[in-house]
C-alpha positions, -999 to +999 in steps of 0.1 A: -473-275-007-454-306-017-487-325-018-501-300-042-470-302-065-463-339-065-494-359-053-523-341-070-511-345-106-507-382-102-542-384-085-556-365-114-539-387-140-551-419-122-587-407-123-586-404-162-601-430-184-578-452-206-586-432-237-577-399-220-545-414-206-534-424-241-542-389-254-522-372-226-492-395-233-493-387-270-494-349-263-466-352-238-444-371-262-450-347-290-443-317-267-410-333-256-399-341-291-407-305-302-388-292-272-358-314-281-359-303-318-365-266-310-339-263-282-309-263-305-326-237-326-333-216-296-297-222-285-284-212-319-303-179-319-293-173-282-256-177-290-257-157-323-277-130-305-250-126-278-268-141-248-236-161-241-212-133-248-206-108-276-200-123-310-172-108-332-182-085-360-170-088-396-147-058-391-132-074-359-126-107-378-109-088-406-086-073-380-076-106-365-042-104-349-028-129-324+003-125-303+036-128-321+070-133-306+097-107-312+129-122-326+165-113-320+191-119-348+228-118-348+248-099-374+252-131-394+215-138-394+214-164-367+182-164-346+195-158-310+162-159-292+126-147-288+106-126-264+070-138-261+038-143-242+030-171-266+061-185-284+050-180-320+060-162-351+039-158-382+050-170-417+035-167-451+019-193-473+047-193-499+072-200-471+057-232-459+063-267-474+034-281-494+040-314-476+027-298-444-005-285-459-012-319-475-005-337-442-027-314-421-057-315-445-054-353-449-055-359-411-075-329-398-101-319-424-101-340-457-131-319-470-114-286-462-118-272-497-155-283-500-172-269-469-179-234-458-166-236-422-188-265-409-186-300-425-221-312-422-213-347-434-185-351-408-207-336-381-235-361-388-211-389-389-197-380-355-232-376-340-244-409-354-213-430-345-204-413-312-238-408-297-259-436-312-234-464-319-210-454-291-180-457-315-149-436-319-155-415-349-129-388-347-135-351-343-162-332-362-144-298-361-131-284-393-098-266-396-117-233-396-135-243-364-102-252-348-088-219-359-117-202-341-109-221-310-072-211-313-081-175-317-109-170-292-106-200-268-135-216-250-155-205-220-174-224-193-212-223-194-219-252-170-238-281-186-242-261-218-204-255-223-199-280-251-230-271-272-226-234-267-189-234-276-195-257-306-223-234-319-202-203-314-173-218-332-195-229-361-211-194-365-177-177-364-162-203-388-189-196-413-181-158-410-144-164-415-151-185-447-170-155-461-142-130-453-110-150-461-098-173-487-091-210-480-054-202-483-056-174-457-076-196-433-051-224-436-022-199-429-040-184-399-044-220-386-008-231-389+004-198-375-017-201-343-020-239-336-001-252-305+026-278-308+031-281-271+061-270-250+047-234-252+053-235-289+027-219-312+028-217-350+046-237-376+077-215-378+085-219-342+077-256-342+099-263-373+128-244-358+124-261-324+121-297-335+142-297-367+160-263-368+148-255-403+124-229-416+089-242-427+097-241-464+126-266-458+105-292-440+109-327-455+079-350-460+087-370-429+092-339-408+060-323-419+041-355-411+055-355-375+043-319-369+009-326-385+006-357-363+013-337-332-019-316-337-041-344-324-023-343-290+009-323-287+019-339-255+011-375-263+028-373-297+057-351-287+087-365-307+112-355-281+096-370-250+075-398-267+093-407-299+075-441-302+041-425-301+052-398-325+066-424-350+033-443-350+013-412-354+036-400-383+029-432-401-009-428-396-005-394-413+012-412-443-018-436-445-042-407-445-022-389-472-022-421-493-060-424-487-067-389-500-042-392-530-015-369-516+009-398-518+011-429-538+012-463-521+049-466-529+057-431-515+038-438-483+056-471-478+090-455-484+082-426-461+070-449-433+103-468-434+123-436-425+135-433-389+124-405-367+153-380-366+151-347-346+173-317-345+160-302-313+167-267-302+147-252-274+149-214-277+144-199-243+161-173-222+182-199-204+191-217-236+211-208-267+237-182-273+241-150-254+215-154-226+228-126-205+229-103-235+194-112-245+182-106-210+198-071-209+186-064-245+150-071-234+150-043-208+169-019-231+145-024-261+114-021-239+127+013-228+136+022-264+101+013-277+086+040-255+098+065-282+078+049-309+040+046-316+020+024-339-002+040-366-032+039-343-012+057-316-008+027-293+025+016-278+046-012-292+048-044-271+080-064-273+062-096-262+033-095-286+041-073-317+064-096-337+093-072-339+126-082-354+157-069-335+190-070-355+221-070-334+258-066-339+266-099-322+286-124-344+273-159-335+306-177-340+325-151-319+299-153-292+303-191-292+341-188-289+338-163-261+313-184-241+334-216-245+366-198-236+351-185-204+335-218-193+366-238-202+389-217-180+365-214-151+362-252-151+400-253-145+401-228-117+368-233-099+379-266-083+410-248-070+390-221-053+366-247-039+395-265-022+408-233-008+374-224+007+371-258+023+406-258+036+403-224+052+369-231+068+355-201+049+318-207+056+325-214+093+342-180+095+316-163+073+285-177+090+266-144+088+271-143+050+257-178+048+228-170+070+218-140+049+219-161+017+199-189+032+171-165+043+167-154+007+160-190-006+124-200-013+129-231+008+137-210+039+108-187+033+084-216+029+095-232+061+092-198+079+056-195+067+049-229+082+058-214+116+090-234+122+116-220+146+150-207+134+166-239+147+141-262+130+145-243+097+183-246+099+181-283+106+157-288+077+180-269+053+209-292+063+190-323+053+203-338+021+182-348-009+186-355-046+185-321-064+194-308-098+223-284-098+233-261-126+270-262-129+298-253-154+296-290-164+259-288-171+229-300-151+239-326-125+218-347-101+235-344-068+227-355-032+230-322-014+212-301+012+198-266+006+227-253+026+252-271+004+237-258-028+238-222-014+274-226-005+281-238-040+265-207-055+282-183-031+316-199-038+312-199-076+334-177-098+317-155-123+329-137-153+321-109-177+336-106-212+329-080-239+343-082-274+340-052-297+352-037-330+370-006-317+366+012-350+329+009-353+319+003-317+300-029-327+296-054-298+307-087-313+303-109-282+288-105-248+294-130-219+275-118-188+283-147-165+294-183-161+260-200-161+227-182-167+207-210-152+226-208-119+231-170-116+212-144-137+231-114-124+247-097-155+284-089-151+293-068-182+274-038-167+281-046-131+306-024-113+337-038-096+369-023-084+389-017-116+425-023-104+454-017-127+433-018-159+425+018-150+461+029-151+463+034-189+439+063-184+463+079-159+493+074-183+473+088-212+466+120-193+503+122-186+511+120-223+485+148-229+503+168-202+536+165-221+553+137-203+576+115-224+572+077-224+609+073-219+611+096-189+626+078-159+609+081-125+623+068-092+606+037-078+602+049-043+575+050-016+559+084-010+535+092+018+507+116+009+499+133+041+471+154+027+453+122+018+452+106+053+489+097+052+483+072+024+514+053+012+511+031-019+535+002-024+542-024-050+530-060-051+565-072-060+580-056-028+607-041-050+611-004-044+643+007-059+658+018-091+640+038-118+614+029-143+607+047-176+571+057-179+567+029-204+584+004-181+562+014-152+531+007-172+544-026-186+552-038-151+522-021-134+544-003-108+520+012-082+544+038-067+553+053-100+517+052-113+506+073-084+535+098-090+525+101-126+488+107-115+499+135-092+520+151-120+492+148-145+466+161-119+439+140-102+411+162-116+426+161-151+426+123-149+390+123-138+381+147-166+398+124-191+379+094-178+347+113-183+357+121-219+363+084-224+328+076-213+333+065-177+303+077-157+309+059-124+319+078-093+356+084-092+374+094-060+395+126-062+424+109-045+458+095-055+445+060-052+425+066-083+457+058-102+455+022-088+419+017-098+402+019-065+370+031-082+342+007-090+338+007-128+319-016-152+335-037-179+313-019-203+327+015-194+364+002-195+360-014-229+344+017-242+373+038-229+399+016-245+384+021-279+401+055-279+435+038-276+427+012-303+410+036-327+437+063-332+425+085-304+388+085-312+364+070-287+337+049-303+304+047-285+295+010-281+264-002-299+247-036-300+216-030-321+217-022-358+179-020-364+144-027-350+118-036-376+081-040-370+059-068-384+052-048-416+089-044-424+090-007-413+122+003-395+115+018-362+151+023-351+185+025-369+218+027-352+238+058-355+274+054-344+290+082-324+327+091-324+346+115-301+381+127-306+399+123-272+437+120-280+459+130-309+468+102-333+503+103-319+492+100-283+470+070-291+498+053-309+522+059-280+496+043-256+492+013-279+530+009-281+533+011-243+505-014-239+523-037-264+552-037-239+529-052-213+527-083-236+563-083-247+581-074-214+555-070-187+527-086-167+511-102-197+543-119-209+526-153-207+507-145-239+541-150-255+558-175-232+528-198-224+503-193-252+529-187-279+510-158-295+529-138-321+521-104-336+513-072-319+490-074-289+483-044-267+473-055-232+468-046-195+463-069-165+446-059-133+443-074-098+425-057-070+431-058-032+431-094-018+426-107-054+389-100-053+388-090-089+409-102-119+409-081-150+424-083-185+421-059-214+436-067-248+434-055-283+448-060-318+444-039-349+410-057-355+393-063-321+392-053-285+381-075-256+379-071-219+375-098-192+366-097-155+366-127-132+356-128-095+329-140-071+297-120-067+305-117-030+340-100-028+347-120+004+351-150-018+385-150-035+418-168-039+442-166-010+475-161-028+486-138-056+497-166-079+462-180-082+442-148-079+461-123-101+443-111-133+469-128-155+458-161-139+421-156-137+410-133-165+438-134-191+434-171-199+398-164-210+410-137-234+438-160-246+413-189-252+390-167-272+419-152-292+432-187-300+399-197-314+397-165-335+431-171-350+422-207-359+391-196-378+399-184-413+368-163-414+380-141-385+417-142-389+416-106-402+407-096-367+441-107-355+466-092-379+503-095-372+510-058-365+493-024-360+494-002-390+520+022-375+555+021-362+563+011-327+585+040-317+585+035-279+617+015-276+633+030-245+647+010-217+622-003-191+642-002-159+675+011-145+690-004-113+705+023-091+714-001-063+752+005-067+749+042-067+727+041-036+752+019-018+780+045-024+761+077-016+735+062+007+698+060+000+678+090+011+649+085+034+615+086+019+597+118+028+563+132+026+561+150-007+545+181+008+557+184+044+591+168+043+584+148+074+603+115+075+587+082+083+602+049+092+597+019+070+576+002+097+552+031+101+547+032+063+540-005+062+511-001+085+494+023+061+499+003+029+469-007+008+481-033-015+464-030-050+482-041-081 
C-alpha cells in the first residue's frame, strides 16, 4: 500500500520527458498559488457562514450588554464598594475627559474616524513588515476589532485559531460600524477594556489609580491609562512605575505626531512626574467591609421581589445597580478607627494573660478542632500523613503574612501559632444609628475583615446588664416609681432551681432606689424588680421592642442571660431615645437600576411602646449611669460634659463586654469579646464592659464632638427636664446592728438558707 502511495508517483514522474516535467511543475505551481489565494476566501465564507460558531445577528449586536458592577454609596455620596463578576461600571461619552479619547486614538488606532471597522492600510503594513520583513510593526487591529474581542472573546480552533478569530473580529467589527456611531463604539470600547487587576472600564480604572471620575482625568493621568492598554500588567503604574512612565511619554509622542498636542505641550507633559492616588476597591478594602458583606446577602434576597421588563431576575453582580445606603462615611471612619485604636491597647494585655495562664495547654481540644479546619491541615491529611506527622508539620515555623490590627505583617510563625493568634484575638461589633429616623450611620462588624470575616453586629451573645433597662422600663409601665427604695438583699428562688443572684461588688446591704439600682447595675434588686413587673411581661415588652431572640422565662432574664444581637439591642434602645417610639432600623434608602428606575425605596416604620413620660424617665435614669454609676469614667476619665444616657454590661467570667450610650442626636452600641467565649480576661478590672466596650464608644464620641459637621449629634442636653433626682442609696447598717439583720429567706416557701449554701448556687453576672 505504501509503495502505491509514495513510490509509484515518483516512478511515473521520472519516466516523463523533460517537456512534460516542466508542464507538470507549472500546473502544480499554479494550483498551489490558487489554493493559497482561494483559502482565505474559503475561510472567510466558512467563518461568516457559521462553520466555526454562530455569528451574532444585527439585533443581537444592537442589544450588546456586558457585565456591569453594582455600586454601593454612602449617604454623603461616597462610593463604598462594588459587587461584580468583572469589576466594571459604564460611563457616558460626555462624562469622559477628551484627553483620554485623544490618547487612545493616537496610540491604538490613528485612522479610527476613517475606516469602517478594519483598517486595510494598517493590516497590509502589518502583513508586509511582520511577515515578509520580520520587523515589529505594531498591531493591525482597530479599536472596533479590539471591542469585538473584549465583548466576545476568542476561541481555540487549533492551527486556524489566529486567522479564524481575526476574520471573525473583522466581520463583526464591520457590522458594528454599520449599527453604531464612532462615538458609541469608542464608549463601548473604553467601558469594556481591561486595565489589569480585575479592573474593567475607564470609570473603574480612573477611580482605582487616581480616585477621580473619568471627566476629571488630567492629561498625564489619561496618558497613563491609555498606555496601559498595550499591556496592563507590564505597564501597571502601581507595580511597574518606570515602565508606566516610559509608556506614558510614548503616548505623548504619538499625540504630538497626530496633532493632538503641540511639541511644547508634549514636552511639558513628559516632564511631569508619575503621581498615583491608588484605591483598590474590594470587599476586604475600604470602609465598612462587614456592612458591605452583609448588605450583599440582604440585597440579593431583596431583588427576588423585582423583575426586569423582560421578566428575568436582577443580578447584583452583573446588572449595574446603584445601592444608596444610610451610612455616613466620616462617621463610619470614626467608628472603625475608635474600635481598632482601643483593641490595639487591650489585645496585648489579653495575649499576656493567655500565655501566663497556659491557656492553649489547658484548652488543647479547642486548638485541635481549630487546626483541623485549616486548609494546611486538610492538605496534609489528603497526602496520607498520620496525625502525629501532621501536627509536627503544623508546628514548623515559616515566614507568613499575618493580618493584624496593625496591618499586614510578615512574621516567622508556624500554622499552629497563627491559629492561636486568631483564636486569642478580640473582636468587636459597633452600631451607630439615628434613633429618630432609624438610619444606620456606622456599622463595624469586626476588628479586621481580612483576618476574621464573621460579622458581629448580627451575631448573638449573652446580653448581660445592657438588657436591664428593658426590665426597668416594664416596671415603670407597671406603675413602679423611679424613687421607690428596694432592699439590697439576696433572695433564693426555689421554684427556679434554688437560684440565688448576687452582686459583683459583694455588697448586699442597705437599700437602693430603683434609679440607683439601675445606675449601679445591682443584680439582686434588678431581679426583684423583674419579679414584680412579671417575667412574661418583660418578655412581651422585649418583643415589642423588636427582640426576636429566644428569651428564658426565668428570673435570670433580668441579668441578661439571653443571647441577643447588638442589632436587636440598639433597635430596642431607640424607644428610650425617641420619646417612647421604637424606630425600625434601616440601612438602604434606595436601589436604582442601570436606567435610573427606582426598584426599592425605604419606608421607615415606627411603633409606640412607651408613653413620652416613661421614655423620659428611662433616659433620665440612664443619665444617672453616666453621672453616678458604672459609666462614671465618661465624666472622670474622658471629661465628657452634657447629657449622656448609658448602660454598661459584663457577662459571666467577663466573656462579653457591652456598652450602650445615646445623646439627643445619636445612639450607639458596642460589644467586645472573643469569638470563642473560652477566651476572656481573667479579672473584672480588665474584662468589665466599661473597660472593653465603653472606651470604643468614648473614642467615637470624642471624634464626633471634634468634627463641626457632626457636633449637632452631641448636644449638651436632652430637650426635656431631668426630673429623676431622688437619692441613689440608703445605708441601713446602723439600724440592722440595733435590731439585727433578718435571715434571707426563700420568697415563696420561707425556708432559710445559710450564707455558705447560697454562695454555692451563685451565678455571677453583672
